[in-house]
C-alpha positions in Angstrom: 102.6 88.3 66.0 100.4 91.2 64.7 101.5 92.7 61.6 101.6 96.6 62.6 104.3 95.7 64.7 106.7 94.5 62.4 108.1 97.8 61.2 109.1 98.2 64.7 110.6 94.8 65.4 112.9 95.1 62.1 114.1 98.0 62.9 115.4 96.3 66.6 116.3 93.1 64.7 118.7 95.9 62.3 119.6 97.7 64.9 120.8 94.6 66.9 123.0 93.3 63.9 124.6 96.7 63.9 125.3 97.5 67.1 128.8 96.6 68.7 129.0 95.8 72.1 132.5 96.7 73.2 133.2 95.5 76.7 136.5 96.9 78.4 139.2 95.1 79.3 138.9 95.1 83.3 135.3 96.1 84.3 135.2 94.1 87.5 131.6 94.9 88.8 130.8 92.5 91.9 127.6 90.3 90.5 124.5 90.6 93.3 125.8 93.8 94.4 124.3 97.5 94.3 127.4 100.0 93.3 125.7 103.3 94.0 127.6 105.5 92.1 129.7 104.8 88.4 131.1 107.9 86.9 130.7 107.8 83.0 134.0 107.5 81.5 133.4 110.0 79.0 131.4 112.7 80.7 132.5 112.8 84.8 129.6 115.0 85.3 127.2 111.8 85.0 127.3 109.0 86.8 124.7 105.8 87.4 124.1 103.0 90.1 124.5 99.8 88.8 123.2 96.2 89.8 124.2 93.0 88.1 122.3 90.1 88.7 123.8 87.1 90.7 123.9 85.0 87.7 126.2 87.8 85.2 128.9 86.0 83.2 130.4 88.7 81.4 130.9 85.9 78.6 127.2 86.4 77.7 125.0 89.2 76.7 122.2 90.7 78.7 118.7 92.4 79.0 119.2 95.9 80.5 116.9 98.3 82.1 117.6 102.0 81.9 116.0 103.6 85.0 115.2 107.2 85.6 114.4 108.8 89.2 112.5 111.8 89.3 115.2 113.0 92.3 118.3 111.6 90.8 118.3 108.7 93.1 120.0 106.0 90.8 120.1 103.2 93.6 116.6 104.0 95.1 115.3 103.0 91.4 117.8 100.0 91.1 116.6 99.0 94.2 112.9 98.8 93.2 113.9 96.7 90.3 116.6 94.7 92.5 114.1 91.6 92.6 113.3 91.5 89.3 116.8 91.6 88.0 117.6 88.5 90.4 114.7 86.3 89.0 114.9 87.3 85.2 118.8 88.1 84.8 118.1 91.6 83.8 121.4 94.4 84.1 119.9 97.8 86.3 121.3 100.9 85.5 120.0 104.0 87.3 121.3 107.5 86.2 122.4 109.8 89.5 121.3 112.9 87.2 118.3 112.6 85.3 115.8 114.4 87.6 112.3 116.2 87.0 113.4 119.1 85.2 114.4 120.1 81.7 114.5 117.1 79.0 117.7 118.5 77.4 119.3 117.6 81.0 117.3 114.2 80.9 118.6 114.0 77.6 122.1 114.7 77.8 122.0 112.1 81.3 120.0 109.0 79.0 122.9 109.4 76.3 125.6 109.6 78.9 124.9 106.5 80.6 123.7 104.6 77.3 127.1 105.2 75.8 128.9 104.2 78.9 126.8 101.0 79.4 127.5 100.2 75.5 131.4 100.7 76.6 131.5 98.7 79.9 129.1 96.3 79.9 127.5 92.9 77.3 124.1 94.0 76.7 121.7 92.0 74.7 121.0 94.7 71.7 117.3 93.0 71.3 116.7 93.4 74.9 117.0 97.1 75.9 114.7 98.3 78.3 113.6 101.6 79.7 111.8 102.7 83.3 110.8 105.4 85.3 108.8 106.5 88.3 106.8 110.0 88.3 108.6 112.3 86.0 111.2 109.8 85.2 108.4 107.7 83.6 108.2 110.5 81.0 111.9 110.5 80.3 112.0 106.7 80.3 108.9 107.0 77.6 111.7 109.5 75.6 114.3 107.0 75.9 114.7 105.8 72.0 114.3 109.1 71.2 117.3 110.3 72.9 119.5 107.3 72.1 118.1 107.1 68.4 116.9 103.6 67.9 114.1 101.1 69.4 113.7 99.3 72.1 112.0 96.4 73.6 110.1 98.0 76.2 109.0 100.9 78.5 107.7 100.8 82.1 106.0 103.9 83.1 105.7 104.0 87.2 103.3 106.8 88.6 103.2 108.5 85.2 102.3 108.7 81.6 104.5 110.0 78.6 106.6 112.6 77.6 104.8 115.8 76.3 105.2 115.8 72.7 105.0 112.1 72.3 101.7 110.2 70.9 100.5 107.3 72.4 100.8 105.1 69.1 104.7 106.8 68.7 106.5 105.4 71.3 109.5 103.4 69.6 109.2 100.7 71.6 107.9 97.4 71.0 105.8 96.9 74.4 104.4 99.0 77.4 103.7 98.2 81.1 102.2 101.1 83.4 102.3 100.8 86.5 100.3 103.0 89.3 99.0 103.1 93.1 95.0 103.5 93.2 96.2 106.4 95.7 98.1 108.0 93.0 97.3 111.4 92.1 98.0 110.1 88.5 95.6 107.1 88.5 93.3 108.9 85.8 96.4 109.7 83.6 97.5 106.2 83.3 93.9 105.3 82.9 93.7 107.1 80.2 96.8 106.4 78.2 95.7 102.9 78.7 93.0 103.5 76.4 94.5 105.8 74.0 97.2 103.1 73.7 94.4 100.3 72.5 93.7 101.7 68.9 97.7 101.8 68.4 98.6 97.9 68.2 101.1 98.0 70.9 101.6 95.6 73.0 100.4 96.9 76.5 99.4 95.9 80.2 98.6 98.3 83.0 98.8 97.1 86.5 97.4 99.0 89.7 98.5 98.5 93.4 97.2 99.3 96.6 99.6 102.4 97.0 100.3 106.1 96.5 102.6 108.1 93.9 106.2 106.5 94.9 108.3 103.5 93.1 106.0 100.5 93.2 106.4 97.5 95.5 109.3 95.0 93.9 106.5 92.2 93.2 104.6 94.7 91.3 107.9 95.7 89.5 108.8 91.9 89.0 105.4 91.7 87.6 106.0 94.0 84.8 109.3 92.4 84.3 107.3 89.2 84.0 105.2 90.4 81.6 108.2 91.6 79.1 110.1 88.7 79.2 106.8 86.5 78.0 105.7 89.3 75.5 109.3 89.2 74.2 109.2 85.7 73.6 106.1 86.2 71.5 108.0 89.1 69.9 110.7 86.6 69.0 113.6 88.6 71.1 114.2 86.1 73.1 113.7 82.1 73.0 110.6 80.7 74.3 110.5 79.2 77.9 107.3 77.9 78.5 108.0 77.0 82.0 108.5 80.9 82.5 105.7 81.8 80.6 103.6 79.6 82.8 104.9 80.8 86.0 104.0 84.4 84.9 100.5 83.8 83.7 99.8 81.8 86.6 100.2 84.6 88.5 97.3 86.5 86.9 95.2 83.2 87.5 95.9 82.6 90.9 95.3 86.4 91.2 92.0 86.5 89.9 90.8 83.5 92.3 92.6 85.5 95.4 90.2 88.4 93.7 87.0 86.7 93.0 87.0 84.9 96.5 87.5 88.7 98.1 84.5 89.5 95.8 86.3 92.2 93.9 84.7 91.1 90.5 85.9 93.6 88.4 89.7 93.3 89.2 89.5 89.1 88.9 88.0 89.7 85.4 90.9 92.2 84.6 93.8 89.6 85.4 91.7 86.7 83.7 92.0 89.1 80.5 95.2 90.1 81.0 96.3 86.4 81.2 94.2 85.2 78.2 95.9 87.8 76.0 99.2 86.9 77.1 98.6 83.3 76.7 97.7 84.0 73.0 100.2 82.7 70.6 102.2 80.3 72.9 101.1 76.7 73.4 101.2 76.2 77.3 99.9 73.5 79.5 98.5 75.6 81.8 95.4 74.6 84.0 92.6 77.3 83.4 93.8 78.6 80.1 91.2 77.0 78.1 88.1 78.3 79.3 89.1 82.0 80.2 87.0 83.4 77.5 83.8 81.8 79.3 84.8 82.6 82.7 85.8 86.2 81.6 82.2 86.8 80.0 80.7 84.9 83.0 82.1 87.7 85.3 81.2 90.4 83.4 77.6 89.8 83.5 78.0 89.4 87.5 76.1 92.7 88.6 79.3 93.4 90.9 81.1 93.5 87.6 78.6 96.3 86.6 78.1 98.0 89.9 81.6 98.6 90.1 81.9 100.3 86.5 79.1 102.2 87.6 81.2 103.2 90.5 84.4 104.0 88.8 82.5 106.4 86.7 81.1 108.3 89.6 84.7 108.6 91.0 85.9 109.8 87.9 83.1 112.4 87.9 84.0 113.4 91.7 87.7 113.8 90.6 87.0 116.4 87.6 84.7 118.6 89.6 86.7 118.8 92.5 90.2 120.2 90.8 88.1 123.3 89.9 86.4 123.7 93.6 89.3 124.0 95.2 90.3 126.7 93.0 87.5 128.7 93.4 87.4 127.9 97.3 91.2 129.3 97.5 89.7 132.7 96.3 88.6 133.2 100.0 92.4 133.2 101.0 93.4 135.3 98.0 90.5 137.8 99.2 92.5 141.3 100.3 89.9 142.2 102.9 88.8 138.9 104.5 91.8 136.7 103.5 95.0 135.2 105.1 94.8 133.1 107.8 90.9 133.8 109.1 89.7 132.3 105.8 91.5 128.7 106.4 88.3 126.9 108.4 85.9 128.3 105.8 88.2 126.7 102.8 88.4 123.6 104.6 84.9 123.2 105.4 83.8 124.2 101.8 86.3 121.5 100.4 84.6 118.9 103.0 88.4 118.0 104.1 87.6 116.8 107.5 85.2 114.3 105.5 87.7 113.4 103.1 90.5 112.5 105.6 87.7 110.0 107.1 87.0 108.3 104.0 91.0 108.1 102.9 90.9 106.1 106.6 87.9 104.2 106.5 86.3 104.4 103.3 83.9 101.1 102.4 86.1 100.0 99.6 89.8 100.8 98.8 89.0 102.1 95.8 86.8 104.7 97.4 89.8 105.4 100.4 92.2 106.0 97.2 90.0 108.4 95.7 89.8 110.6 99.0 93.6 110.2 99.0 94.3 111.2 95.7 91.9 114.4 96.2 93.6 115.2 99.3 96.9 115.2 97.6 96.0 117.4 95.1 94.5 120.1 97.4 97.4 119.6 99.5 99.9 119.8 96.8 97.9 122.9 94.9 97.9 124.7 98.1 101.7 124.0 99.0 102.6 125.3 95.6 100.8 128.8 96.1 102.4 128.8 99.6 105.6 128.4 98.3 105.5 131.3 95.7 103.8 133.7 98.3 106.4 132.8 100.6 109.2 133.6 97.9 107.1 137.3 97.4 107.0 137.9 101.2 103.1 137.6 101.4 103.7 136.0 104.9 100.0 136.2 106.0 98.2 134.1 103.0 101.5 132.0 102.6 101.0 130.8 106.1 97.5 130.1 105.1 98.2 128.4 102.3 100.7 126.1 104.2 97.8 125.6 106.9 95.7 124.1 104.2 98.6 122.0 102.7 98.7 120.6 106.8 95.5 120.0 107.0 94.7 118.1 103.7 98.2 116.0 104.5 97.4 112.3 105.0 99.1 111.3 108.2 102.7 109.7 107.3 103.4 110.9 103.8 106.9 111.6 103.8 106.0 115.6 102.5 103.9 115.9 106.0 107.6 117.1 107.8 108.5 119.3 105.4 104.8 121.1 105.5 105.4 121.7 109.0 109.1 122.5 108.7 108.1 125.7 106.2 105.3 126.7 108.2 107.6 127.6 111.1 109.8 129.2 108.7 106.9 131.3 107.9 105.6 131.9 111.3 109.6 133.1 112.1 110.2 135.3 109.1 106.6 137.0 110.7 108.2 137.7 114.1 105.7 135.0 115.4 108.2 132.9 117.8 105.3 130.8 119.5 103.8 129.4 116.3 107.1 128.9 114.8 108.6 126.8 117.5 105.0 124.7 117.6 105.2 123.8 113.8 109.0 123.1 113.9 108.3 120.9 116.7 105.5 119.1 115.2 107.8 118.6 112.3 110.3 116.8 114.4 107.2 114.7 115.7 106.9 113.9 111.9 110.5 112.8 111.2 112.3 116.0 110.4 116.0 115.7 111.1 118.2 118.1 109.3 120.4 119.4 111.7 122.3 121.4 109.0 119.1 122.7 107.8 118.4 123.8 111.0 121.7 125.7 111.8 121.8 127.0 108.7 118.7 128.6 107.9 119.1 132.1 107.8 115.3 132.4 108.1 115.2 130.5 111.4 117.3 133.3 113.3 114.5 134.6 115.0 114.0 131.7 117.0 117.6 130.3 117.1 118.3 131.7 120.6 115.0 130.7 122.5 115.3 127.9 124.6 112.4 126.3 122.8 115.0 125.9 119.6 117.7 124.4 121.5 115.2 121.6 122.8 114.5 120.9 119.4 118.0 120.8 118.6 118.6 118.2 121.4 115.6 116.4 120.7 117.0 115.2 117.4 120.6 115.1 118.5 119.4 112.6 121.1 117.0 110.6 118.2 119.8 110.1 116.2 122.0 109.1 119.0 119.5 106.2 119.9 119.2 105.4 116.1 123.1 104.9 115.7 123.1 102.8 119.2 120.1 100.6 117.7 122.1 100.0 114.8 125.3 98.9 116.5 
């Protein structure tokens, strides 16, 4: 154990001794079943999703993971870690109130579910964890501050720590970062990894093939497994060599597979992670003894150096891209030549068509992921400006920015249908019925199916009585009916 970690671990131990777990008389929650909404006893405005592992026994104390989704979707957050909860015996609690927004509100949500869990569930006070995705990851990093005590670990997914927190000031004994290679916060997570190195905090970052979203269940389980072994090393749970060998063995298996695929940098990364996690443990696991020499051999290979050079080039390209599209947007803003006529010029200047090709068919996953990140940043920036101009009723320029956002949005992303819907909305307000119906039809093609919104949105009044609008409504109804029939 590192000496610099002693104060935090002592504080966790002291809190464990002082914490009185009060389990209420008849809290009968079914193990192995997701409960989507439990209202907090002391605050009816706060609720959470709950999952108890199938092995749950109310006579024992259990590790608990508090979860924060950026859209207040507690069940979605719980589902991400459900497999991990079964494997490692964790209680999962996902806030239904915490969302991207004021930290004060998120703090109240965190405090409410913490207080309720203490009353209703047998928690192991040494094994309190927090996790979240995107803005929820920032809430998770501040969870120890909100509840006024140190915790065993934080799992940050797709974003770093809360504003005002220093990397070395996290009140947690360990940190695990998860991010997709195509996540627009990938660079932020890489930076946090480096910032945590001098802090002495036990940490690990894992990058997977994916975009800005909750990680896949296997990646979430990897984070939980790492926390389990780290807790053994820190004296927060009994040692379990068999479990540790499974967790570390997964890193070794990954390294062999990656080396076979000639992904030398990532193979070395997995071996280094295995070596760090195995330090201080007495394990009988083949391949542990020669890890340092294996890592050194991989780092000496030209492919390893080539990856680092390519990654630095990708970092430079990403850093240069942001000010570039900010400057290109000036063509849309021009009072004389801007608006819709400027769209082709901006797309050409920012090489959006080439980025879309790279995102689909780039030579490596890293190249494809970089293109995806750049496309998203451009598209989201255009969307943000489009929404602001729409609110200000600057419809021509708003339409131009919606067109830019659509052109840069990769096919299949959940946000795609909403870009088309909003473009249709602006066209309808402008009186361009043909364009409005075209984009609304495309929105349905992309998965838009909100009949309630279609019926209530006042901006669509100019096209509501047209045959094209009624046809779109019927398409949605027919698709819903077909879906219901298929589910029977």
